[in-house]
KOLVO-317460 format. One record per residue (C-alpha): residue number from 1; x, y, z; chain; residue in three letters. Coordinates in nm, 4 decimals, always signed. Last residue first. Layout:
BEGIN
node seq: NUM, c1: X, c2: Y, c3: Z, mol: A, type: ALA
...
% end
This chain:
BEGIN
node seq: 208, c1: -1.1945, c2: -0.1541, c3: +1.5759, mol: A, type: GLY
node seq: 207, c1: -0.9164, c2: -0.3291, c3: +1.8814, mol: A, type: LEU
node seq: 206, c1: -0.7605, c2: -0.5280, c3: +1.5973, mol: A, type: LEU
node seq: 205, c1: -0.7511, c2: -0.2020, c3: +1.3501, mol: A, type: ILE
node seq: 204, c1: -0.6359, c2: -0.0008, c3: +1.6529, mol: A, type: ARG
node seq: 203, c1: -0.3805, c2: -0.2851, c3: +1.6956, mol: A, type: GLY
node seq: 202, c1: -0.2397, c2: -0.2939, c3: +1.3346, mol: A, type: GLY
node seq: 201, c1: -0.2159, c2: +0.1041, c3: +1.3002, mol: A, type: LEU
node seq: 200, c1: -0.0128, c2: +0.0973, c3: +1.6651, mol: A, type: VAL
node seq: 199, c1: +0.2236, c2: -0.1616, c3: +1.5694, mol: A, type: VAL
node seq: 198, c1: +0.2518, c2: -0.0225, c3: +1.1762, mol: A, type: LEU
node seq: 197, c1: +0.3629, c2: +0.3180, c3: +1.3475, mol: A, type: LEU
node seq: 196, c1: +0.5963, c2: +0.1851, c3: +1.5888, mol: A, type: VAL
node seq: 195, c1: +0.7288, c2: +0.0021, c3: +1.3052, mol: A, type: GLY
node seq: 194, c1: +0.7585, c2: +0.3380, c3: +1.0802, mol: A, type: LEU
node seq: 193, c1: +0.9026, c2: +0.5074, c3: +1.3752, mol: A, type: THR
node seq: 192, c1: +1.1568, c2: +0.2274, c3: +1.4471, mol: A, type: GLY
node seq: 191, c1: +1.2691, c2: +0.2722, c3: +1.0877, mol: A, type: GLN
node seq: 190, c1: +1.3089, c2: +0.5843, c3: +1.0691, mol: A, type: ILE
node seq: 189, c1: +1.4956, c2: +0.6441, c3: +1.3636, mol: A, type: VAL
node seq: 188, c1: +1.7049, c2: +0.3470, c3: +1.3204, mol: A, type: PRO
node seq: 187, c1: +1.7881, c2: +0.4753, c3: +0.9296, mol: A, type: GLN
node seq: 186, c1: +1.8716, c2: +0.8099, c3: +0.9773, mol: A, type: LEU
node seq: 185, c1: +2.2378, c2: +0.7682, c3: +0.9093, mol: A, type: GLY
node seq: 184, c1: +2.0600, c2: +0.5468, c3: +0.6009, mol: A, type: LEU
node seq: 183, c1: +1.8614, c2: +0.8173, c3: +0.5003, mol: A, type: PHE
node seq: 182, c1: +2.1101, c2: +1.1004, c3: +0.4671, mol: A, type: VAL
node seq: 181, c1: +2.3254, c2: +0.8174, c3: +0.2331, mol: A, type: PRO
node seq: 180, c1: +2.0129, c2: +0.7789, c3: +0.0469, mol: A, type: LYS
node seq: 179, c1: +1.9776, c2: +1.1181, c3: -0.0510, mol: A, type: PHE
node seq: 178, c1: +2.2288, c2: +1.1728, c3: -0.3255, mol: A, type: ARG
node seq: 177, c1: +2.2478, c2: +0.7837, c3: -0.4620, mol: A, type: ARG
node seq: 176, c1: +1.8593, c2: +0.8349, c3: -0.5068, mol: A, type: ASN
node seq: 175, c1: +1.7159, c2: +0.5010, c3: -0.2791, mol: A, type: SER
node seq: 174, c1: +1.4774, c2: +0.7284, c3: -0.0935, mol: A, type: ILE
node seq: 173, c1: +1.3535, c2: +0.9217, c3: -0.3856, mol: A, type: LEU
node seq: 172, c1: +1.3339, c2: +0.6219, c3: -0.6484, mol: A, type: VAL
node seq: 171, c1: +1.1227, c2: +0.4166, c3: -0.4033, mol: A, type: VAL
node seq: 170, c1: +0.8641, c2: +0.7417, c3: -0.3366, mol: A, type: VAL
node seq: 169, c1: +0.8366, c2: +0.7687, c3: -0.6935, mol: A, type: ILE
node seq: 168, c1: +0.7751, c2: +0.4060, c3: -0.7712, mol: A, type: ALA
node seq: 167, c1: +0.5011, c2: +0.4207, c3: -0.4616, mol: A, type: TYR
node seq: 166, c1: +0.3168, c2: +0.7444, c3: -0.6840, mol: A, type: TRP
node seq: 165, c1: +0.3435, c2: +0.5720, c3: -1.0133, mol: A, type: ALA
node seq: 164, c1: +0.2025, c2: +0.2474, c3: -0.8698, mol: A, type: PHE
node seq: 163, c1: -0.0839, c2: +0.3521, c3: -0.7562, mol: A, type: SER
node seq: 162, c1: -0.1307, c2: +0.5898, c3: -1.0785, mol: A, type: ILE
node seq: 161, c1: -0.0867, c2: +0.3068, c3: -1.3172, mol: A, type: VAL
node seq: 160, c1: -0.3366, c2: +0.0323, c3: -1.1394, mol: A, type: PHE
node seq: 159, c1: -0.5833, c2: +0.3507, c3: -1.0705, mol: A, type: MET
node seq: 158, c1: -0.5169, c2: +0.4562, c3: -1.4092, mol: A, type: ALA
node seq: 157, c1: -0.5462, c2: +0.0710, c3: -1.5823, mol: A, type: ILE
node seq: 156, c1: -0.9051, c2: -0.0174, c3: -1.3521, mol: A, type: ASN
node seq: 155, c1: -1.0462, c2: +0.3125, c3: -1.4426, mol: A, type: LEU
node seq: 154, c1: -1.0216, c2: +0.3293, c3: -1.8126, mol: A, type: VAL
node seq: 153, c1: -1.1705, c2: -0.0469, c3: -1.7792, mol: A, type: VAL
node seq: 152, c1: -1.4308, c2: +0.0444, c3: -1.6094, mol: A, type: LYS
node seq: 151, c1: -1.5103, c2: +0.3801, c3: -1.8619, mol: A, type: GLY
node seq: 150, c1: -1.5310, c2: +0.1418, c3: -2.1904, mol: A, type: TRP
node seq: 149, c1: -1.7794, c2: -0.0997, c3: -1.9861, mol: A, type: LEU
node seq: 148, c1: -1.9859, c2: +0.1782, c3: -1.9520, mol: A, type: PRO
node seq: 147, c1: -2.1405, c2: +0.3135, c3: -1.6160, mol: A, type: PHE
node seq: 146, c1: -2.5547, c2: +0.2918, c3: -1.6554, mol: A, type: ASP
node seq: 145, c1: -2.5625, c2: +0.0477, c3: -1.3840, mol: A, type: PRO
node seq: 144, c1: -2.4014, c2: +0.3301, c3: -1.1416, mol: A, type: ASN
node seq: 143, c1: -2.0320, c2: +0.3945, c3: -1.0131, mol: A, type: MET
node seq: 142, c1: -1.9428, c2: +0.6849, c3: -0.8077, mol: A, type: LEU
node seq: 141, c1: -2.0652, c2: +0.6250, c3: -0.4214, mol: A, type: LEU
node seq: 140, c1: -2.0703, c2: +0.2806, c3: -0.4063, mol: A, type: ALA
node seq: 139, c1: -1.7729, c2: +0.2630, c3: -0.5713, mol: A, type: PHE
node seq: 138, c1: -1.5731, c2: +0.4910, c3: -0.3234, mol: A, type: LEU
node seq: 137, c1: -1.7585, c2: +0.3553, c3: -0.0228, mol: A, type: SER
node seq: 136, c1: -1.6437, c2: -0.0132, c3: -0.1077, mol: A, type: LEU
node seq: 135, c1: -1.2966, c2: +0.1125, c3: -0.2433, mol: A, type: TYR
node seq: 134, c1: -1.2291, c2: +0.2870, c3: +0.1504, mol: A, type: PHE
node seq: 133, c1: -1.3766, c2: +0.0346, c3: +0.3301, mol: A, type: ALA
node seq: 132, c1: -1.1854, c2: -0.2160, c3: +0.1774, mol: A, type: TRP
node seq: 131, c1: -0.8874, c2: -0.0603, c3: +0.1905, mol: A, type: ALA
node seq: 130, c1: -0.9675, c2: +0.0293, c3: +0.5995, mol: A, type: LYS
node seq: 129, c1: -0.9511, c2: -0.3547, c3: +0.6005, mol: A, type: PRO
node seq: 128, c1: -0.5927, c2: -0.3738, c3: +0.5062, mol: A, type: ASN
node seq: 127, c1: -0.5695, c2: -0.7536, c3: +0.4176, mol: A, type: THR
node seq: 126, c1: -0.5224, c2: -0.6811, c3: -0.0060, mol: A, type: LEU
node seq: 125, c1: -0.2925, c2: -0.4015, c3: +0.0519, mol: A, type: ASN
node seq: 124, c1: -0.0553, c2: -0.5508, c3: +0.2948, mol: A, type: THR
node seq: 123, c1: -0.1020, c2: -0.8650, c3: +0.0637, mol: A, type: LEU
node seq: 122, c1: +0.0341, c2: -0.7102, c3: -0.2318, mol: A, type: LEU
node seq: 121, c1: +0.3403, c2: -0.5423, c3: -0.1149, mol: A, type: GLY
node seq: 120, c1: +0.4156, c2: -0.8601, c3: +0.0776, mol: A, type: ILE
node seq: 119, c1: +0.3989, c2: -1.0497, c3: -0.2262, mol: A, type: ARG
node seq: 118, c1: +0.6183, c2: -0.8453, c3: -0.4281, mol: A, type: TYR
node seq: 117, c1: +0.8970, c2: -0.8308, c3: -0.1746, mol: A, type: SER
node seq: 116, c1: +0.8371, c2: -1.2368, c3: -0.1261, mol: A, type: ALA
node seq: 115, c1: +0.8895, c2: -1.2854, c3: -0.5296, mol: A, type: LEU
node seq: 114, c1: +1.1734, c2: -1.0905, c3: -0.6109, mol: A, type: PRO
node seq: 113, c1: +1.3332, c2: -1.2960, c3: -0.3100, mol: A, type: SER
node seq: 112, c1: +1.4020, c2: -1.0808, c3: +0.0163, mol: A, type: LEU
node seq: 111, c1: +1.6895, c2: -0.8760, c3: +0.1039, mol: A, type: GLU
node seq: 110, c1: +1.8589, c2: -1.0061, c3: +0.3807, mol: A, type: ARG
node seq: 109, c1: +1.9042, c2: -0.6245, c3: +0.5991, mol: A, type: GLN
node seq: 108, c1: +2.3054, c2: -0.5909, c3: +0.6246, mol: A, type: THR
node seq: 107, c1: +2.2351, c2: -0.2789, c3: +0.4017, mol: A, type: ASN
node seq: 106, c1: +2.5570, c2: -0.0864, c3: +0.4846, mol: A, type: THR
node seq: 105, c1: +2.5677, c2: +0.2228, c3: +0.7096, mol: A, type: ALA
node seq: 104, c1: +2.9659, c2: +0.2517, c3: +0.7528, mol: A, type: THR
node seq: 103, c1: +2.9510, c2: +0.6381, c3: +0.7410, mol: A, type: ASP
node seq: 102, c1: +2.6140, c2: +0.6820, c3: +0.8977, mol: A, type: PRO
node seq: 101, c1: +2.7321, c2: +0.4951, c3: +1.1904, mol: A, type: ALA
node seq: 100, c1: +2.5103, c2: +0.1800, c3: +1.2848, mol: A, type: LYS
node seq: 99, c1: +2.4331, c2: +0.1524, c3: +1.6709, mol: A, type: THR
node seq: 98, c1: +2.0080, c2: +0.1879, c3: +1.6708, mol: A, type: SER
node seq: 97, c1: +1.9993, c2: -0.1110, c3: +1.4191, mol: A, type: ARG
node seq: 96, c1: +1.5561, c2: -0.1693, c3: +1.3592, mol: A, type: CYS
node seq: 95, c1: +1.6014, c2: -0.5484, c3: +1.2285, mol: A, type: HIS
node seq: 94, c1: +1.3873, c2: -0.6223, c3: +1.4973, mol: A, type: ARG
node seq: 93, c1: +1.1443, c2: -0.3182, c3: +1.5355, mol: A, type: LEU
node seq: 92, c1: +1.0575, c2: -0.3688, c3: +1.1383, mol: A, type: MET
node seq: 91, c1: +0.9789, c2: -0.7259, c3: +1.2755, mol: A, type: ASP
node seq: 90, c1: +0.7340, c2: -0.6074, c3: +1.4951, mol: A, type: VAL
node seq: 89, c1: +0.5637, c2: -0.3582, c3: +1.2029, mol: A, type: GLY
node seq: 88, c1: +0.5214, c2: -0.6103, c3: +0.9935, mol: A, type: ILE
node seq: 87, c1: +0.3502, c2: -0.8565, c3: +1.2627, mol: A, type: TRP
node seq: 86, c1: +0.1188, c2: -0.5483, c3: +1.3365, mol: A, type: ALA
node seq: 85, c1: +0.0022, c2: -0.5039, c3: +0.9886, mol: A, type: LEU
node seq: 84, c1: -0.0620, c2: -0.8657, c3: +0.9883, mol: A, type: TYR
node seq: 83, c1: -0.2381, c2: -0.9077, c3: +1.3220, mol: A, type: SER
node seq: 82, c1: -0.4923, c2: -0.5789, c3: +1.1946, mol: A, type: GLY
node seq: 81, c1: -0.5293, c2: -0.7305, c3: +0.8927, mol: A, type: GLY
node seq: 80, c1: -0.6316, c2: -1.0505, c3: +1.0057, mol: A, type: VAL
node seq: 79, c1: -0.8130, c2: -0.9588, c3: +1.2322, mol: A, type: PHE
node seq: 78, c1: -1.0163, c2: -0.6844, c3: +1.0777, mol: A, type: ARG
node seq: 77, c1: -1.0678, c2: -0.8822, c3: +0.8023, mol: A, type: THR
node seq: 76, c1: -1.2219, c2: -1.1402, c3: +0.9296, mol: A, type: ILE
node seq: 75, c1: -1.4436, c2: -0.9380, c3: +1.1719, mol: A, type: LEU
node seq: 74, c1: -1.5679, c2: -0.7534, c3: +0.8135, mol: A, type: ALA
node seq: 73, c1: -1.6037, c2: -1.1004, c3: +0.6559, mol: A, type: PHE
node seq: 72, c1: -1.8379, c2: -1.2482, c3: +0.9655, mol: A, type: TYR
node seq: 71, c1: -2.1100, c2: -1.3256, c3: +0.7364, mol: A, type: PRO
node seq: 70, c1: -2.0524, c2: -1.2604, c3: +0.3605, mol: A, type: LEU
node seq: 69, c1: -2.1987, c2: -0.9366, c3: +0.2239, mol: A, type: SER
node seq: 68, c1: -1.8640, c2: -0.7772, c3: +0.2180, mol: A, type: ASP
node seq: 67, c1: -1.7914, c2: -1.0065, c3: -0.0727, mol: A, type: VAL
node seq: 66, c1: -2.0598, c2: -0.9359, c3: -0.2486, mol: A, type: LEU
node seq: 65, c1: -2.0266, c2: -0.5654, c3: -0.2357, mol: A, type: VAL
node seq: 64, c1: -1.6736, c2: -0.6042, c3: -0.3521, mol: A, type: LEU
node seq: 63, c1: -1.7648, c2: -0.8420, c3: -0.6204, mol: A, type: LEU
node seq: 62, c1: -2.0011, c2: -0.5443, c3: -0.8173, mol: A, type: GLY
node seq: 61, c1: -1.7684, c2: -0.5643, c3: -1.1243, mol: A, type: VAL
node seq: 60, c1: -1.6153, c2: -0.2638, c3: -1.0598, mol: A, type: LEU
node seq: 59, c1: -1.5236, c2: -0.3014, c3: -0.7288, mol: A, type: GLY
node seq: 58, c1: -1.3563, c2: -0.6394, c3: -0.7766, mol: A, type: ALA
node seq: 57, c1: -1.1630, c2: -0.4629, c3: -1.0562, mol: A, type: LEU
node seq: 56, c1: -1.0443, c2: -0.1691, c3: -0.8832, mol: A, type: ALA
node seq: 55, c1: -0.9411, c2: -0.3922, c3: -0.5615, mol: A, type: PHE
node seq: 54, c1: -0.7684, c2: -0.6124, c3: -0.7928, mol: A, type: LEU
node seq: 53, c1: -0.6082, c2: -0.2775, c3: -0.9964, mol: A, type: GLY
node seq: 52, c1: -0.5419, c2: -0.1591, c3: -0.6193, mol: A, type: SER
node seq: 51, c1: -0.3876, c2: -0.4934, c3: -0.5366, mol: A, type: GLY
node seq: 50, c1: -0.1255, c2: -0.4723, c3: -0.8131, mol: A, type: THR
node seq: 49, c1: -0.0113, c2: -0.1299, c3: -0.7412, mol: A, type: ALA
node seq: 48, c1: +0.0774, c2: -0.2674, c3: -0.3816, mol: A, type: VAL
node seq: 47, c1: +0.2726, c2: -0.5404, c3: -0.5508, mol: A, type: GLY
node seq: 46, c1: +0.4214, c2: -0.3375, c3: -0.7831, mol: A, type: LEU
node seq: 45, c1: +0.5301, c2: -0.0893, c3: -0.4865, mol: A, type: ALA
node seq: 44, c1: +0.6585, c2: -0.4041, c3: -0.3156, mol: A, type: THR
node seq: 43, c1: +0.8549, c2: -0.4690, c3: -0.6499, mol: A, type: LEU
node seq: 42, c1: +1.0002, c2: -0.1279, c3: -0.6766, mol: A, type: LEU
node seq: 41, c1: +1.0978, c2: -0.1654, c3: -0.3295, mol: A, type: GLY
node seq: 40, c1: +1.2857, c2: -0.4952, c3: -0.3926, mol: A, type: ALA
node seq: 39, c1: +1.4593, c2: -0.3320, c3: -0.7189, mol: A, type: ARG
node seq: 38, c1: +1.5540, c2: -0.0110, c3: -0.5433, mol: A, type: ARG
node seq: 37, c1: +1.7256, c2: -0.2015, c3: -0.2394, mol: A, type: SER
node seq: 36, c1: +1.6870, c2: -0.3180, c3: +0.0813, mol: A, type: GLN
node seq: 35, c1: +1.6450, c2: -0.1125, c3: +0.4605, mol: A, type: GLY
node seq: 34, c1: +1.5484, c2: +0.2177, c3: +0.2745, mol: A, type: LEU
node seq: 33, c1: +1.3556, c2: +0.0604, c3: -0.0288, mol: A, type: ALA
node seq: 32, c1: +1.1734, c2: -0.1807, c3: +0.1883, mol: A, type: THR
node seq: 31, c1: +1.0922, c2: +0.0820, c3: +0.4465, mol: A, type: ASN
node seq: 30, c1: +0.9388, c2: +0.3223, c3: +0.2448, mol: A, type: THR
node seq: 29, c1: +0.7221, c2: +0.0521, c3: +0.0473, mol: A, type: VAL
node seq: 28, c1: +0.6098, c2: -0.1120, c3: +0.3689, mol: A, type: LEU
node seq: 27, c1: +0.5052, c2: +0.2955, c3: +0.5509, mol: A, type: ILE
node seq: 26, c1: +0.3514, c2: +0.3959, c3: +0.2092, mol: A, type: PHE
node seq: 25, c1: +0.1280, c2: +0.0977, c3: +0.1899, mol: A, type: ASN
node seq: 24, c1: +0.0666, c2: +0.0716, c3: +0.5666, mol: A, type: PRO
node seq: 23, c1: -0.0630, c2: +0.4740, c3: +0.5547, mol: A, type: GLY
node seq: 22, c1: +0.0568, c2: +0.8233, c3: +0.3954, mol: A, type: PRO
node seq: 21, c1: -0.2068, c2: +1.0160, c3: +0.2064, mol: A, type: SER
node seq: 20, c1: -0.0774, c2: +0.9904, c3: -0.1857, mol: A, type: VAL
node seq: 19, c1: -0.3272, c2: +0.6268, c3: -0.2525, mol: A, type: ILE
node seq: 18, c1: -0.6234, c2: +0.8392, c3: -0.0901, mol: A, type: ALA
node seq: 17, c1: -0.5903, c2: +1.1521, c3: -0.2667, mol: A, type: PHE
node seq: 16, c1: -0.5145, c2: +0.9716, c3: -0.5837, mol: A, type: THR
node seq: 15, c1: -0.8560, c2: +0.8333, c3: -0.5413, mol: A, type: PHE
node seq: 14, c1: -1.0630, c2: +1.1218, c3: -0.5416, mol: A, type: LEU
node seq: 13, c1: -0.8903, c2: +1.2468, c3: -0.7891, mol: A, type: SER
node seq: 12, c1: -0.9600, c2: +0.9467, c3: -0.9940, mol: A, type: LEU
node seq: 11, c1: -1.3331, c2: +0.9065, c3: -0.8947, mol: A, type: PHE
node seq: 10, c1: -1.3674, c2: +1.2989, c3: -1.0026, mol: A, type: THR
node seq: 9, c1: -1.1868, c2: +1.2459, c3: -1.3588, mol: A, type: PHE
node seq: 8, c1: -1.3625, c2: +0.9394, c3: -1.4074, mol: A, type: ILE
node seq: 7, c1: -1.7217, c2: +1.0672, c3: -1.3318, mol: A, type: ALA
node seq: 6, c1: -1.6644, c2: +1.3503, c3: -1.5437, mol: A, type: PRO
node seq: 5, c1: -1.5456, c2: +1.1512, c3: -1.8241, mol: A, type: TRP
node seq: 4, c1: -1.8673, c2: +0.9932, c3: -1.8095, mol: A, type: THR
node seq: 3, c1: -2.1149, c2: +1.2425, c3: -1.7889, mol: A, type: THR
node seq: 2, c1: -2.0972, c2: +1.3179, c3: -2.1278, mol: A, type: GLU
node seq: 1, c1: -2.0151, c2: +1.0018, c3: -2.2814, mol: A, type: MET
% end
């Protein structure tokens, strides 16, 4: 008990720092909240958080190490993850509208179904090879065979909650009535920049 709580706090501090650092999940959630709706953004955030929860569960029961040891797993995740991120980036660029005036900017992008919004958040998280590497290294560094079951349950729940809370805050800020007109006025620039970033990230992953 004496060493469990410090380990949990250390673990969650590192996890929180990684979650709030901009990456593919942040880009996706931001673009969804801006280009579609608050509901779509929150569902995408829920999908991302579910991915974090699944990573946590797999790491806590030892599945991450087992899966990582499979032949060609790293190569497959690199190809699938890089291609998926690049595809999302290209899709953002395809929907980027450079002629929309700020005062008439409306949501012309067809909103995804609730399941599709959730699924794209989940897949973006699970197919990111950098996420696999992060969770694998984090659990290898801080987990030990004597870590109690209750501590694992606390970690699993906390990682899901932290992930969803952060991305939900991003969605609420982006879709806030006071700020959204400003973001919509800059939507072509923001969406284009985010799309380029995802294409670059996907390309870098594909090239190793």
